[in-house]
C-alpha positions as CSV (number, residue, x, y, z in Angstrom):
1,M,58.0,64.1,-41.3
2,N,55.1,63.8,-38.9
3,K,53.0,61.7,-41.3
4,T,55.2,58.6,-41.0
5,P,55.1,58.3,-37.2
6,L,51.4,59.0,-37.2
7,R,50.8,56.3,-39.8
8,K,53.0,53.9,-37.8
9,S,51.1,54.8,-34.6
10,C,47.7,54.0,-36.2
11,A,49.0,50.8,-37.7
12,A,50.3,49.8,-34.3
13,R,47.0,50.6,-32.6
14,F,44.8,48.8,-35.1
15,P,45.7,45.2,-34.1
16,A,45.2,46.1,-30.4
17,L,41.8,47.7,-31.2
18,Q,40.8,44.7,-33.3
19,L,41.8,42.4,-30.5
20,A,39.8,44.4,-28.0
21,L,36.7,44.3,-30.2
22,L,37.0,40.6,-30.7
23,T,37.4,40.1,-26.9
24,L,34.3,42.2,-26.3
25,L,32.3,40.2,-28.8
26,A,33.5,36.9,-27.3
27,L,32.5,38.1,-23.8
28,C,29.0,39.2,-25.1
29,S,28.5,35.9,-26.8
30,A,29.8,34.0,-23.8
31,A,27.5,35.8,-21.3
32,P,24.2,34.4,-22.8
33,A,25.8,31.0,-23.0
34,R,26.7,31.0,-19.3
35,A,23.2,32.3,-18.6
36,Q,21.7,29.4,-20.6
37,E,23.8,26.8,-18.8
38,D,22.2,27.6,-15.4
39,R,18.7,26.2,-15.3
40,K,16.7,27.0,-12.2
41,L,14.2,24.2,-11.7
42,S,11.4,23.9,-9.2
43,M,9.8,20.6,-8.1
44,R,6.6,21.2,-9.9
45,E,8.4,22.2,-13.1
46,A,10.5,19.1,-12.9
47,V,7.3,17.0,-12.6
48,A,5.6,18.8,-15.5
49,L,8.6,18.3,-17.7
50,A,8.9,14.6,-16.7
51,L,5.3,14.0,-17.6
52,Q,5.7,15.8,-20.9
53,N,8.9,13.8,-21.9
54,S,8.2,10.4,-20.4
55,R,8.5,7.6,-22.9
56,E,6.9,5.1,-20.5
57,L,3.8,7.3,-20.3
58,A,3.7,7.7,-24.0
59,L,4.0,3.9,-24.4
60,A,1.2,3.3,-21.9
61,R,-1.1,5.7,-23.8
62,V,-0.3,3.9,-27.1
63,Q,-1.1,0.5,-25.5
64,Y,-4.4,1.9,-24.2
65,T,-5.2,3.1,-27.8
66,V,-4.4,-0.4,-29.0
67,A,-6.8,-1.9,-26.5
68,L,-9.6,0.6,-27.6
69,N,-9.0,-0.4,-31.2
70,Q,-9.2,-4.0,-30.3
71,T,-12.6,-3.5,-28.8
72,A,-13.7,-1.7,-32.0
73,V,-12.6,-4.8,-34.0
74,D,-14.7,-7.1,-31.8
75,R,-17.6,-4.7,-32.0
76,S,-17.5,-4.6,-35.8
77,A,-19.2,-8.1,-36.1
78,F,-22.4,-6.6,-34.8
79,R,-22.4,-3.7,-37.3
80,P,-23.2,-3.8,-41.0
81,N,-20.4,-5.3,-43.1
82,L,-20.6,-5.0,-46.9
83,Y,-18.3,-6.8,-49.4
84,T,-18.1,-6.8,-53.1
85,G,-16.0,-8.5,-55.8
86,S,-15.8,-9.8,-59.2
87,G,-14.2,-12.8,-60.9
88,Y,-14.3,-15.4,-63.6
89,A,-14.4,-19.2,-63.4
90,Y,-14.5,-22.0,-65.9
91,T,-16.9,-24.8,-65.0
92,S,-17.4,-28.1,-66.6
93,G,-20.7,-29.6,-65.6
94,F,-22.9,-28.1,-63.0
95,P,-22.1,-24.3,-62.6
96,S,-21.0,-24.1,-59.0
97,L,-17.8,-22.8,-57.3
98,G,-17.5,-23.5,-53.6
99,G,-21.3,-24.1,-53.2
100,A,-22.3,-20.9,-55.1
101,P,-22.5,-20.1,-58.8
102,P,-19.5,-18.2,-60.2
103,A,-20.6,-14.5,-60.5
104,A,-19.2,-11.8,-62.7
105,F,-20.1,-9.3,-59.9
106,Q,-21.3,-10.0,-56.3
107,L,-22.3,-7.9,-53.3
108,N,-22.5,-9.5,-49.8
109,Y,-24.0,-8.1,-46.6
110,N,-23.7,-9.7,-43.1
111,Q,-24.3,-8.6,-39.6
112,D,-24.5,-10.6,-36.3
113,I,-27.5,-9.7,-34.3
114,F,-27.3,-12.3,-31.5
115,D,-24.1,-14.1,-30.8
116,P,-23.5,-14.5,-27.0
117,A,-20.0,-15.9,-27.2
118,L,-18.8,-13.2,-29.6
119,K,-20.5,-10.5,-27.5
120,A,-18.8,-11.8,-24.4
121,Q,-15.5,-11.5,-26.0
122,Q,-16.2,-7.9,-27.0
123,Q,-17.2,-7.0,-23.4
124,A,-14.1,-8.7,-22.0
125,A,-12.0,-6.7,-24.4
126,E,-13.7,-3.5,-23.1
127,E,-12.8,-4.5,-19.6
128,H,-9.3,-5.1,-20.7
129,A,-9.2,-1.6,-22.2
130,K,-10.3,-0.2,-18.8
131,S,-7.4,-1.9,-17.2
132,M,-5.1,-0.4,-19.8
133,K,-6.5,3.0,-18.9
134,L,-5.6,2.2,-15.2
135,E,-2.1,1.4,-16.4
136,V,-1.8,4.8,-18.0
137,D,-2.9,6.4,-14.7
138,R,-0.4,4.2,-12.7
139,T,2.5,5.1,-15.0
140,H,1.5,8.8,-14.7
141,D,1.7,8.6,-10.9
142,D,5.0,6.6,-11.1
143,V,6.6,9.4,-13.2
144,I,5.4,12.0,-10.7
145,V,6.9,10.1,-7.8
146,R,10.2,9.4,-9.5
147,A,10.6,13.0,-10.6
148,A,9.6,14.5,-7.2
149,S,11.7,12.0,-5.3
150,A,14.8,12.7,-7.4
151,F,14.3,16.5,-7.1
152,L,13.9,16.4,-3.3
153,E,16.9,14.1,-2.9
154,L,19.0,16.3,-5.1
155,A,18.1,19.3,-3.0
156,K,18.9,17.4,0.1
157,V,22.3,16.2,-1.3
158,R,23.3,19.7,-2.3
159,H,22.4,21.1,1.0
160,S,24.3,18.3,2.8
161,L,27.3,19.1,0.6
162,E,27.3,22.7,1.7
163,L,27.2,21.7,5.3
164,L,29.9,19.1,4.9
165,R,32.2,21.7,3.2
166,A,31.7,23.9,6.1
167,E,32.4,20.9,8.3
168,Q,35.5,20.3,6.4
169,A,36.7,23.8,7.0
170,S,36.1,23.4,10.8
171,A,37.9,20.0,10.7
172,E,40.9,21.7,9.1
173,K,41.0,24.4,11.7
174,I,40.7,21.8,14.5
175,L,43.6,19.8,12.9
176,Q,45.7,23.0,12.6
177,V,45.1,23.9,16.3
178,T,45.7,20.4,17.4
179,Q,49.0,20.2,15.5
180,E,50.1,23.5,17.1
181,R,49.2,22.2,20.6
182,V,51.1,19.0,20.0
183,Q,54.2,20.9,18.9
184,A,53.8,23.0,22.1
185,N,53.6,19.7,24.1
186,Q,50.1,20.6,25.2
187,E,48.4,17.6,23.5
188,L,49.4,14.0,22.7
189,S,50.2,13.1,19.1
190,I,47.2,10.8,19.1
191,E,44.9,13.8,18.9
192,V,46.4,14.7,15.6
193,T,45.5,11.3,14.2
194,R,42.0,11.6,15.7
195,S,41.6,15.0,13.9
196,Q,43.0,13.6,10.7
197,L,40.5,10.7,10.9
198,T,37.6,13.2,11.4
199,A,38.7,15.2,8.3
200,A,39.1,12.0,6.2
201,R,35.6,10.8,7.1
202,I,34.2,14.2,6.1
203,Q,36.1,14.0,2.8
204,E,34.7,10.5,2.3
205,R,31.2,11.6,2.8
206,I,31.7,14.6,0.4
207,I,33.0,12.3,-2.3
208,K,30.0,10.0,-1.9
209,L,27.6,12.8,-2.0
210,Q,29.2,14.3,-5.1
211,G,28.7,11.0,-6.8
212,R,25.1,10.9,-5.7
213,D,24.7,14.5,-7.0
214,E,25.9,13.5,-10.4
215,A,23.7,10.4,-10.6
216,L,20.6,12.4,-9.5
217,T,21.3,15.2,-11.8
218,Q,21.6,12.8,-14.7
219,Q,18.4,11.1,-13.6
220,I,16.5,14.4,-13.6
221,R,18.0,15.2,-17.1
222,N,16.7,11.9,-18.4
223,L,13.3,12.4,-16.8
224,T,12.8,16.1,-17.9
225,G,14.6,16.1,-21.2
226,I,17.1,18.9,-20.1
227,A,20.2,19.0,-22.2
228,D,23.4,17.5,-20.7
229,G,25.3,20.8,-21.1
230,E,22.8,22.7,-19.0
231,A,23.5,23.0,-15.3
232,I,20.5,22.4,-13.0
233,A,20.0,24.6,-10.0
234,V,17.3,23.2,-7.8
235,Q,15.0,25.6,-5.9
236,P,14.1,24.2,-2.5
237,E,10.4,24.5,-1.6
238,D,7.9,23.1,0.8
239,P,6.4,20.2,-1.1
240,G,3.1,20.3,0.9
241,F,2.7,16.6,1.3
242,D,0.9,16.8,4.6
243,T,-2.7,15.7,4.8
244,D,-5.5,16.4,7.3
245,L,-7.3,13.1,6.6
246,Q,-7.7,10.6,9.4
247,D,-6.2,7.1,9.1
248,A,-9.6,5.5,8.5
249,Q,-10.3,8.0,5.6
250,L,-6.9,7.4,4.1
251,L,-7.5,3.6,4.3
252,E,-10.9,4.0,2.6
253,L,-9.4,6.2,-0.1
254,G,-6.6,3.8,-0.7
255,M,-8.9,0.8,-1.1
256,E,-11.1,2.8,-3.5
257,S,-8.3,4.2,-5.7
258,D,-5.9,1.2,-5.7
259,R,-5.4,0.3,-9.3
260,D,-4.5,-3.3,-8.6
261,I,-7.9,-3.8,-7.0
262,Q,-9.6,-2.1,-9.9
263,E,-7.8,-4.2,-12.4
264,A,-8.8,-7.4,-10.5
265,E,-12.4,-6.2,-10.4
266,N,-12.3,-5.6,-14.2
267,D,-10.8,-9.0,-14.7
268,R,-13.6,-10.6,-12.6
269,L,-16.3,-8.7,-14.5
270,A,-14.8,-9.8,-17.8
271,H,-14.9,-13.5,-16.7
272,Q,-18.5,-12.9,-15.5
273,R,-19.4,-11.7,-19.0
274,I,-17.7,-14.6,-20.6
275,L,-19.5,-17.1,-18.4
276,H,-22.8,-15.4,-19.2
277,G,-22.1,-15.5,-22.9
278,A,-21.1,-19.2,-22.7
279,K,-24.4,-20.0,-21.0
280,L,-26.4,-18.1,-23.6
281,G,-24.6,-20.2,-26.3
282,Y,-27.3,-22.8,-25.9
283,F,-29.8,-20.4,-27.5
284,G,-27.8,-20.3,-30.8
285,T,-26.9,-17.3,-33.0
286,L,-28.9,-14.9,-35.2
287,S,-27.4,-13.1,-38.2
288,V,-28.7,-10.9,-41.1
289,L,-27.5,-12.0,-44.5
290,G,-27.8,-10.5,-47.9
291,Q,-26.4,-11.1,-51.4
292,Y,-26.7,-9.6,-54.8
293,S,-24.9,-11.2,-57.7
294,V,-24.7,-10.6,-61.5
295,L,-24.3,-14.0,-63.3
296,S,-23.1,-14.8,-66.7
297,N,-24.5,-17.4,-69.1
298,T,-21.0,-18.4,-70.1
299,N,-21.1,-21.3,-67.6
300,N,-23.9,-23.2,-69.4
301,Y,-26.6,-22.3,-67.0
302,L,-29.3,-23.0,-69.6
303,E,-28.3,-26.6,-69.7
304,F,-29.1,-27.1,-66.0
305,Y,-31.8,-24.5,-65.4
306,K,-35.0,-23.8,-67.5
307,K,-34.5,-20.0,-67.0
308,F,-31.4,-17.9,-66.7
309,E,-31.6,-14.8,-64.4
310,R,-28.7,-12.4,-64.7
311,N,-29.4,-10.3,-61.6
312,N,-30.0,-12.2,-58.4
313,V,-30.9,-10.9,-54.9
314,A,-31.1,-12.9,-51.7
315,V,-31.9,-11.3,-48.3
316,G,-32.8,-13.0,-45.1
317,I,-31.9,-14.0,-41.6
318,Q,-30.0,-17.1,-40.3
319,Y,-30.8,-18.6,-36.9
320,T,-28.6,-21.4,-35.8
321,I,-29.8,-23.6,-32.8
322,P,-27.3,-26.0,-31.3
323,I,-28.9,-29.4,-30.6
324,Y,-25.9,-30.8,-28.8
325,S,-22.7,-28.7,-28.4
326,A,-19.8,-30.2,-26.5
327,K,-17.9,-27.0,-27.1
328,T,-20.5,-24.9,-25.3
329,R,-20.5,-27.2,-22.3
330,A,-16.7,-27.1,-22.1
331,A,-16.7,-23.3,-22.5
332,I,-19.1,-22.9,-19.6
333,T,-16.9,-25.2,-17.4
334,L,-13.8,-23.2,-18.3
335,A,-15.5,-19.9,-17.7
336,K,-16.7,-21.0,-14.2
337,S,-13.1,-22.0,-13.2
338,E,-11.6,-18.8,-14.6
339,L,-14.2,-16.7,-12.7
340,S,-13.4,-18.6,-9.5
341,A,-9.7,-17.9,-9.9
342,S,-10.4,-14.2,-10.6
343,E,-12.6,-13.9,-7.5
344,I,-9.9,-15.4,-5.3
345,T,-7.3,-13.1,-6.9
346,L,-9.5,-10.1,-6.1
347,G,-9.9,-11.1,-2.5
348,N,-6.1,-11.6,-2.1
349,K,-5.5,-8.2,-3.7
350,R,-7.9,-6.4,-1.3
351,Q,-6.2,-8.1,1.7
352,Q,-2.7,-7.3,0.5
353,V,-3.6,-3.6,-0.3
354,R,-5.1,-3.1,3.1
355,L,-1.9,-4.4,4.8
356,D,0.3,-2.2,2.5
357,L,-1.8,0.9,3.3
358,K,-1.6,0.3,7.0
359,Q,2.2,-0.2,6.7
360,K,2.6,3.0,4.7
361,Q,0.6,4.9,7.4
362,R,2.9,3.4,10.1
363,N,5.9,4.4,8.1
364,V,4.8,8.0,8.0
365,L,4.2,8.1,11.7
366,E,7.5,6.5,12.5
367,L,9.4,8.9,10.2
368,D,7.5,11.8,11.6
369,A,8.8,10.8,15.1
370,T,12.4,10.3,13.7
371,R,12.3,13.7,12.1
372,E,11.2,15.3,15.3
373,V,14.0,13.7,17.2
374,A,16.5,14.9,14.6
375,R,15.0,18.4,14.7
376,L,15.4,18.6,18.5
377,D,18.9,17.2,18.3
378,L,19.8,19.9,15.7
379,K,18.2,22.6,17.9
380,L,20.3,21.4,20.9
381,A,23.4,21.5,18.7
382,Q,22.6,25.0,17.6
383,E,22.1,26.2,21.1
384,T,25.3,24.5,22.1
385,V,27.1,26.5,19.4
386,E,25.6,29.7,20.7
387,L,26.7,28.9,24.3
388,T,30.2,27.9,23.2
389,Q,30.5,31.1,21.2
390,A,29.5,33.1,24.3
391,K,32.2,31.3,26.3
392,F,34.7,31.9,23.5
393,D,33.9,35.6,23.6
394,E,34.4,35.6,27.3
395,G,37.7,33.7,27.0
396,R,36.4,30.6,28.7
397,A,36.6,28.4,25.5
398,N,39.2,28.0,22.8
399,L,38.9,27.9,19.0
400,R,38.9,24.1,19.0
401,D,35.9,24.0,21.3
402,I,33.8,26.3,19.1
403,E,34.9,24.4,15.9
404,N,33.9,21.1,17.5
405,A,30.5,22.6,18.3
406,R,30.1,23.7,14.8
407,L,31.2,20.3,13.5
408,D,28.6,18.7,15.7
409,E,25.9,21.1,14.4
410,S,26.7,20.3,10.8
411,D,26.5,16.6,11.6
412,K,23.1,17.2,13.1
413,W,22.0,19.2,10.1
414,V,22.8,16.4,7.8
415,V,21.0,13.9,10.0
416,F,17.9,16.2,10.0
417,L,18.0,16.6,6.2
418,D,18.1,12.8,5.8
419,A,15.2,12.3,8.2
420,D,13.2,15.1,6.5
421,F,13.7,13.6,3.1
422,A,12.8,10.1,4.3
423,R,9.5,11.5,5.7
424,Q,8.8,13.4,2.5
425,R,9.3,10.3,0.4
426,S,7.1,8.3,2.7
427,Q,4.4,10.9,2.5
428,L,4.7,10.9,-1.3
429,T,4.3,7.2,-1.4
430,L,1.2,7.4,0.8
431,L,-0.3,10.1,-1.4
432,Q,0.3,7.8,-4.4
433,A,-1.4,4.9,-2.7
434,T,-4.4,6.9,-1.7
435,G,-4.9,8.6,-5.2
436,Q,-4.1,12.1,-4.0
437,L,-1.1,13.0,-6.1
438,A,-3.3,15.0,-8.5
439,K,-4.3,17.3,-5.7
440,V,-0.7,18.2,-5.0
441,F,0.6,18.4,-8.6
442,Q,-2.4,20.0,-10.3
């Protein structure tokens, strides 16, 4: 009689035990999933991932490779070129096909030794390849700046959101106290509207910052290749963008490292080479030629020649001297005008870059001053909170006074974060302009 209840008891327990095991397995499998969703990201890690996953950088490198391959094509004319082939042709009359006898087998060799115009084109292509290498470096720095700026702004936005949520709590407390005082006929009803307006403004700022948070998070995902389902937790850090260099040194570094100036210099050098090659065009061209052919007597050679030679070899050089070349004269005139244009462009670039560098230096100084004002304003607000708290403890201030002080402190915090981010972004731009990004992100 005891077996049946025992059997029923085990049967009743088994589904519960099975459910518990399944729940435990689900929790164990969910724990790693949650752990994988949170991705702690530092600024340098974000930059490294952006450089690794950037399609723009990959495209710039491919274009540089294309430019190098183009120079190899232009250089091939001055290297040995060997061709062979075979064919059959029917001839009626003198055995000739295109100025040469039809051959059963033919081997041709040619190599340009002296061709100034062709050599100038090769050298211009090499200068173009150098400019494409500069484009790779520019894209590399642009990716760094975009990734670092997005990371710093995201850290600033999330810190601001924390402050505004605390501000929102203070505003709600102020509104509650104000409503109580209005009900007690200690305040006018307009104070309630004023408190509601303050709370609504804080809510508006929170909504805008949340939207900016989503946009920046997606931008970082696009730059770094982090999956959409993986949450990103930024790790604030000191970016270390400060420099000990003087303004004159920064200006000199900027002029030396500016890639627009370097590209303009490469372009000028390329036109100088083209002009030099055009002038040397009056001296003609020199090539090495060679040919080996195996002929067949099926084309009635014996009817036109006293002796038929099956194997024929011809080796020599060909030197062409232009007596009058209108093309060479026109090429020189064109090269001179293009060189003049490139020299003017280079001068304009140098002048513009100098002005831009000085403006970037002024921006850093101005934003340094703005940040210092915001820092002191925040410090004053913090000291005001401490003073109001002391008064509140002594009974000389009410809850609304201390919450207003905290509200003002949060506002000053947000202003300071904005000023600090603006200064960091300006410093980052100056580092890029002076070619010092590699020292920071090495």
